[in-house]
Structures are given as C-alpha cells and as structure tokens.
N, C-alpha and C positions, 0 to 999 in steps of 0.2 A: 504494500500500500504506500503510495507517495506520502510525503510529509508536508506539513505547513511551515512556512517561513518563520512565524513567531516561535514555534516550538524549537526549531533548530537554533534560532538566535538566542533563545533562553539557555540552551545547552552550551552554546559558544561562549557565553558571558564568563564562564569559569576560567577560560584561558585566553580568549581573544575577543574583545568587544569590536564588532565590525564597524560601528559608527565612529569609534576613536581610532582604531587600528588602520582602517582603510580610508583615512582622510584624503590622501593624495589620489585623485581620480585619474584613471586612464582615459584615453580617447576612443570613442566608438567610431570605427571607420565605415561600417555598413550595418544595416539592420534589416532582417527579413522576417516577415510574419507569415505563418502558415497554420492551417487548421485541418482537422479531420472530423467532419460532421457525424460520422457513424459512431465514433468512440468519444465524442464530446471533448476534444482536446484543442488547445490553442498554444502554438509554439512560437517563441521569439528566439531567433538565432542572430548573433552579432559577431563581427570581427572586431576585436579590441586590440589596439596598438600596444606593442610591448615597449616598456620604458628603457630597457637595456639595448644598446646597439648590438646588432648581430643576431639578436633573438628573433624568431618568427612571430608574426602576429598570432593571437590566440582566438580560437573559435569558442564562443560561449553560448550555451543554450539553456533556456528556461521553458519548461513545458507545463502548462496549467491544465488541470483536469476539471471535469464537471462544468464545462463552458458549452452551453447549447448553441449550436450554429443552425440558424434557420434561413430559409430563402425569403421570408417576408419579415419586414421590420415590425416588431411587436411593441417597441418602445422608442421614443425619440432619442433616448440616451444610448441606444445601441450603436456599436461601431460597425463599419462596413469592411468586408474582406473579400477579395477576389480569389477564388480557388478554381483553377483550370477553366477560366472564362465564365464561371457562374458566380454571381454576387450572393454572399452570405452575410447575415447580420448576427452579431453576438453581443452580450452584455460585457462590460468591462470586468475582467477577472479581479478578484480580491485576494490580496496577499494573506489575509487572515482567514478567509473562508474556502478558497479553492486550493486543494492539495496540488503539489507540484513535484517535478523531478528536475534535476539540474545536471550540467556537465560543462567542464572547461578543459582545454587542452594544456593548460600551464602545469609546470612541475609542482608548484605549491598545492594545487588542488589534487593532483595525482597522488602525491606522497603523504598529504595530510588528511584528506577527506574522502578520497574515491572509494576505498574499500569499506569504510564505515557507512558512507551514504548508500552503497550497494546493499549492505546488510540491512539497512533501515528501509530499503525500498525507495529511496529518493534519488537514485542515479539513473540517468538515461543510458541504456545499454549495459554492457558488462564492464567490470573494472579491469584495467591493464595490469597484467602480472609483471612482477619485477624479478629478474633473475640475478641473484647475488653473484658478483664477479670474484670476490675474495671470500674464502671460508671464514667463519667467525674466529677460528683459532689464529689466523694470520693477521687479524686486524690489530692496529696499535692499541696498547693498554689504555691510553687516555684519549680515545677517539671522541670527537665532538658529539656524536650520536651513537653510542654503542648499543647494539641490539643483541644481547646475550642469548635471547631465545631463538635466534635464527629465523625469525618471521620474515616474510617477504613483502612487508609494507611498513612504512614509518608511521608512528602514532602521533596524532596532533596534540594529544593531551600530555602535559608534562609529568603527571603523576602515573601514567601508564594505563589508563582505561582504554578498552578496545571499542567503545561505542561512541566515540566523539564525532558527531556529525557536524558539518559546517560548510562554508563556501569561501572562495578566494576574492581578491579585490576586483577581479574582472567581472565576476557575477554581481558583486556589489555595484560596480559601475553601470552594468546593464540594468539592474533593478532600479537604480537612481534615475537613469535616463527614461525608462518606461514610466516611472511614477511622475517625473517632470513633464512628460509629453501627454499624460493622461491616459495612457494605454493600460495602466494597472492602478488600482486604488487600494487603500488600506483596508 
C-alpha cells in the first residue's frame, strides 16, 4: 500500500527535517504529467538539475493514487489533462489524503531510502540492488560508514533502524514546485 507524505515526514523528523535540511532548492528542468484513468493514478515526472558539475540530471517521480480521471468536468476546480489525445479532468491531489509512491535516481535516495520505501510500499518499481565490491573483513577499521552486518543497503537512520522511510531534496523540490503551481494541495 502506498504511503502518505505526512506520515513519512513525521518519521523523517527523527533524523532529517526536510523543511530545514532541504532549504537549498534544485532547479526543475522539465515536468511531465500523466494519468491512468483505469487505476485512478496521476503521475508527475520531472528532470531536476544536479548541483554538482559532472553529475547527470536526476529523474524524479511522484505518483498519486485515488485520483479519479473522468472525461467530463464535474467541478470547476478540476484540472485538465490530455492522455493520448483524449481530455480528462481530475481533482487536485492532496498530499494529506491521496496515498503516493515516489522514486528518484540520485544516490542519496538510492542508498538512504529506496529499500525502506520499497518495504513500506511507497517506491515506484523495484529497489536497485547494491553489490559490495570489498568484503567486510577488508574494509578499514575506522570507515566512515561501517556496515558490520554485511547488508547490501545503507541505512538512513543513525541509530540503525531498518524502517526509515523518506525522500531526497529532488523530491522535495518537485513537491514544492507542484504545490506552488497549484497542481497539488495540502
């Protein structure tokens, strides 16, 4: 089952407050909106510019569930969406009421949240496996992020919990843009 943004944000507060930690906003280069009327989903996919030179731009996706797409406008507040030449109308999804799934191609999201979001049902697709290059016995004794258990993902929570869901600054940037443009509401 997909999760709600407020629940994930509440869980993130223990180790990373997204409102304070992600103050520096990235730039959204392109935004694409798509929907699936049969399964009642609305998806926003953006290409977000990387801050570091030489890094590729990141693809960030947020998929909202329980958004009914109809061919006739039932409310003046409904937004219009063109799907394969057919006009559909939908209510503005709510961050607090519509469950969602998220995905970002950045390393922070992959190693901090991807596996945990997958376990919680909040990840689009499957999580990317990580193949350790050095066995745990050959790692330096005072490594910055030692992983004595030999697990193949890095945990986001400093105290070692394996259920720490969350999102990266690129998803925060996309969410802020969607809220600012009125495509998503609280």
